[in-house]
C-alpha positions as CSV (number, residue, x, y, z in Angstrom):
1,M,21.3,34.9,20.1
2,G,21.3,36.4,16.6
3,S,19.4,34.1,14.4
4,A,17.6,31.7,16.7
5,G,18.3,28.0,16.6
6,I,15.9,25.1,17.2
7,V,15.2,24.9,20.9
8,S,14.1,21.8,22.8
9,E,14.3,20.3,26.2
10,F,15.9,17.0,27.3
11,H,14.8,15.4,30.6
12,D,16.8,12.8,32.4
13,A,16.7,11.6,36.0
14,G,14.8,14.7,37.3
15,A,17.1,17.2,35.5
16,T,16.4,19.3,32.4
17,L,18.8,20.5,29.7
18,V,17.7,23.2,27.3
19,V,19.2,22.5,23.9
20,E,19.5,24.9,21.1
21,E,20.8,23.7,17.7
22,F,22.2,25.6,14.8
23,G,23.4,24.5,11.4
24,A,22.6,21.6,9.2
25,A,21.5,18.4,11.0
26,D,23.7,16.4,8.6
27,A,26.8,18.5,9.1
28,G,30.0,16.5,9.5
29,T,31.4,18.2,12.7
30,V,29.2,18.6,15.7
31,F,30.2,21.3,18.3
32,V,28.7,21.0,21.8
33,L,29.0,24.2,23.9
34,L,29.2,24.0,27.7
35,H,29.0,27.3,29.7
36,G,30.6,28.4,32.9
37,I,29.3,29.0,36.4
38,G,26.3,31.3,36.5
39,M,26.1,31.5,32.7
40,G,23.9,29.9,30.0
41,R,23.9,29.1,26.3
42,K,23.0,32.7,25.3
43,V,26.5,34.0,26.1
44,F,27.8,31.9,23.2
45,A,25.9,34.0,20.5
46,E,29.0,35.3,18.8
47,L,30.9,32.1,19.0
48,I,28.0,30.3,17.3
49,T,28.1,32.7,14.3
50,H,31.7,31.7,13.7
51,L,31.3,27.9,14.2
52,S,27.9,27.3,12.6
53,P,29.2,27.7,9.0
54,H,31.6,24.8,9.7
55,G,29.2,22.3,11.3
56,R,26.3,21.7,13.6
57,V,26.4,23.6,16.9
58,I,24.5,22.5,20.0
59,A,24.5,25.1,22.8
60,L,23.2,24.0,26.2
61,D,21.7,25.4,29.4
62,L,22.9,23.0,32.0
63,P,20.4,22.1,34.8
64,G,19.6,25.1,36.9
65,Y,21.2,27.6,34.5
66,G,19.8,29.9,31.8
67,D,16.3,28.7,30.9
68,A,16.8,25.2,32.4
69,P,14.7,24.8,35.6
70,E,16.4,24.2,39.0
71,P,16.7,20.5,39.7
72,A,15.8,19.2,43.2
73,R,19.5,18.6,43.9
74,T,22.4,20.5,42.6
75,P,24.3,18.1,40.3
76,T,28.0,17.4,40.5
77,M,30.3,17.9,37.5
78,E,30.2,14.1,36.9
79,R,26.4,14.0,36.9
80,M,26.1,17.0,34.5
81,A,28.5,15.1,32.1
82,D,26.2,12.1,32.4
83,F,23.2,14.3,31.5
84,V,25.0,15.7,28.4
85,A,26.0,12.2,27.3
86,A,22.4,10.9,27.6
87,M,21.2,13.9,25.5
88,L,23.8,13.1,22.8
89,R,22.8,9.4,22.8
90,S,19.1,10.4,22.5
91,R,19.9,12.3,19.3
92,G,22.0,9.5,17.8
93,L,25.0,11.7,17.5
94,G,28.4,10.2,16.9
95,E,31.6,11.7,18.3
96,V,31.4,15.5,19.0
97,V,33.8,18.3,19.6
98,V,33.0,19.4,23.1
99,I,33.9,23.0,24.0
100,G,33.8,24.0,27.7
101,H,34.3,27.4,29.1
102,S,35.3,28.0,32.7
103,M,33.2,25.5,34.8
104,G,32.1,24.0,31.5
105,T,35.7,22.7,31.1
106,Q,35.1,20.5,34.2
107,V,32.0,19.0,32.7
108,A,33.8,18.6,29.4
109,V,36.6,16.5,30.8
110,E,34.2,14.4,32.8
111,L,32.2,13.8,29.6
112,A,35.4,12.8,27.7
113,V,36.5,10.4,30.4
114,R,33.2,8.9,31.5
115,H,31.8,8.7,27.9
116,P,34.7,8.5,25.6
117,A,32.7,7.1,22.7
118,A,30.8,10.4,22.6
119,V,33.8,12.7,22.2
120,A,36.3,13.1,19.3
121,R,38.1,16.3,20.6
122,V,38.0,18.5,23.6
123,V,38.4,22.3,23.9
124,L,39.0,23.8,27.3
125,V,38.7,27.6,27.4
126,G,39.7,29.1,30.7
127,P,39.9,25.8,32.7
128,T,38.9,26.0,36.3
129,V,39.6,25.4,39.2
130,D,43.1,26.4,40.1
131,R,44.0,23.8,42.8
132,R,46.0,26.3,44.8
133,H,43.0,28.6,45.2
134,R,40.2,26.2,45.6
135,H,37.8,28.3,47.7
136,A,34.9,30.5,46.8
137,G,36.4,33.8,48.0
138,A,39.5,33.5,45.8
139,Q,37.6,32.3,42.8
140,L,34.9,35.0,43.0
141,W,37.5,37.7,43.7
142,R,39.5,36.8,40.6
143,L,36.4,36.6,38.5
144,A,35.3,40.0,39.7
145,L,38.7,41.5,38.8
146,D,38.4,39.9,35.4
147,L,35.0,41.4,34.8
148,L,36.2,44.9,35.8
149,N,38.2,44.9,32.5
150,E,35.5,43.5,30.4
151,S,33.2,45.2,27.9
152,P,29.6,46.4,28.8
153,K,28.3,43.5,26.6
154,V,30.0,40.9,28.8
155,L,28.9,42.6,32.0
156,L,25.3,42.8,30.8
157,L,25.2,39.1,29.7
158,G,27.0,38.0,32.8
159,A,24.7,39.9,35.2
160,R,21.6,38.6,33.4
161,E,22.7,35.0,33.6
162,Y,23.9,35.2,37.2
163,V,20.5,36.5,38.2
164,R,18.9,33.5,36.4
165,A,21.2,31.2,38.3
166,G,19.1,32.2,41.3
167,P,19.4,31.7,45.0
168,H,21.2,28.3,44.6
169,L,24.4,29.9,43.2
170,R,26.3,29.1,46.5
171,R,25.5,25.4,46.1
172,K,26.6,25.5,42.5
173,V,29.9,27.1,43.3
174,H,30.4,24.4,45.9
175,A,29.8,21.7,43.3
176,M,32.4,23.3,41.1
177,L,35.0,23.7,43.8
178,V,34.8,20.2,45.2
179,H,35.5,18.7,41.8
180,R,39.2,17.8,41.2
181,P,39.8,18.2,37.4
182,E,43.6,17.6,37.9
183,R,42.7,14.0,38.8
184,V,40.7,13.7,35.6
185,Y,43.0,15.3,33.0
186,P,45.5,12.4,32.7
187,A,42.6,10.1,31.7
188,V,41.6,12.3,28.7
189,R,42.7,10.3,25.7
190,M,41.5,12.4,22.8
191,P,43.3,15.5,21.4
192,T,42.6,18.5,23.6
193,L,43.1,22.2,23.0
194,V,43.6,24.4,26.0
195,V,42.8,28.1,25.5
196,R,43.7,31.0,27.8
197,G,43.1,34.7,27.5
198,E,46.4,36.6,28.0
199,H,45.0,38.6,30.9
200,D,42.9,35.8,32.5
201,L,43.2,36.2,36.3
202,T,41.0,33.2,37.0
203,V,43.4,30.9,35.1
204,P,47.0,32.1,36.0
205,P,49.9,30.9,33.9
206,R,51.1,28.4,36.5
207,W,47.7,26.6,36.6
208,F,47.3,26.8,32.8
209,H,50.7,25.1,32.2
210,E,49.9,22.5,34.9
211,V,46.6,21.6,33.1
212,V,48.5,21.3,29.8
213,A,51.2,19.1,31.3
214,L,48.6,16.7,32.8
215,L,46.7,16.1,29.5
216,P,48.2,13.3,27.4
217,D,47.6,15.0,24.1
218,A,47.3,18.7,24.6
219,R,47.8,21.7,22.3
220,T,47.6,25.3,23.5
221,A,46.4,28.7,22.3
222,L,46.9,32.1,24.0
223,I,44.4,34.8,23.0
224,A,46.2,38.2,23.1
225,G,44.4,41.1,24.9
226,H,41.6,38.9,26.3
227,G,40.6,37.8,29.8
228,H,38.5,35.0,31.2
229,E,35.5,35.7,29.0
230,T,37.3,35.3,25.7
231,L,34.5,33.2,24.2
232,I,31.9,36.0,25.0
233,R,33.8,39.2,24.1
234,D,35.0,39.1,20.5
235,A,34.9,35.4,20.1
236,E,36.6,35.4,16.7
237,P,40.2,34.8,17.8
238,A,39.2,31.8,20.0
239,A,36.9,30.5,17.2
240,R,39.8,30.7,14.7
241,E,42.0,28.6,17.1
242,I,39.2,26.1,17.6
243,L,38.6,25.6,13.9
244,R,42.3,25.3,13.2
245,F,42.4,22.6,15.9
246,V,39.4,20.7,14.5
247,D,40.7,20.9,10.9
C-alpha cells in the first residue's frame, strides 16, 4: 500500500475489523474508507496517497475481507455499520468523512443513519445495488463487463482480494443483495457526494440519478473515462472531487 500505515485489529461481538491508519493522529479531517464486495483496504492505496496530506485516513478490512478473519456468521450491512461505529467510538473520534465504494456505500449510508453522531459527510462511489437488477447473476455479469475494460493493476488487485474473500463469497453477495439502500437514502441528513464513473455498468445512469434524488442533501460528480473501479484505477480525479466536497 505504498508507505505502510499503522495496522491494528478491532474486535466486537465476534467480528474483527483490520484497521490501517495514515496521517497525523491530530489531523482535522478524518476519512474512513469502506471497500466493496470481495475487496479489502489495500485496493485504496492510490486514493490514500491523495487524501493523507489533507487529514487522517483510516482504511478498513471489513469482517471476512482482506486480512480480517471470517466471522461465524456473515454480517448484514447494518451490522457492519455497527462494527465500524464501535471502532470509531473506541478511538474517541468525532465526526468523520465516510467514503464507501460499491458495497461499501451500503455500509456507509447505514453508518450515517444508524450512528449520525459519527458522520459529518458521506461519499458514495459507485453505489450499489440497482433495485431493478437485484440478483446475483445481473450484478456479477455487470461487474465482469466492467472489469474487462480495466487495467491489469485493477484486475490483479481484484483477483487477489476475491480469492481472500474465500468460499463464503456467495453468502456475502446475498447479504449485499437483500439490503435495500433506497429505503435508507431519504434518512441520510448530512451532505452526501455521489460519484459515478462515466462508463460504470454496475451503476447505470438511471439508478445513479435515482440515488441522488432520494438523498436530501446530495451533490454529484461524474468521472470521465472511468468505470466502476474509479477509486482503484487512477484515483486522482475522484480524490479531487472528494477534497473539493470536503473543503
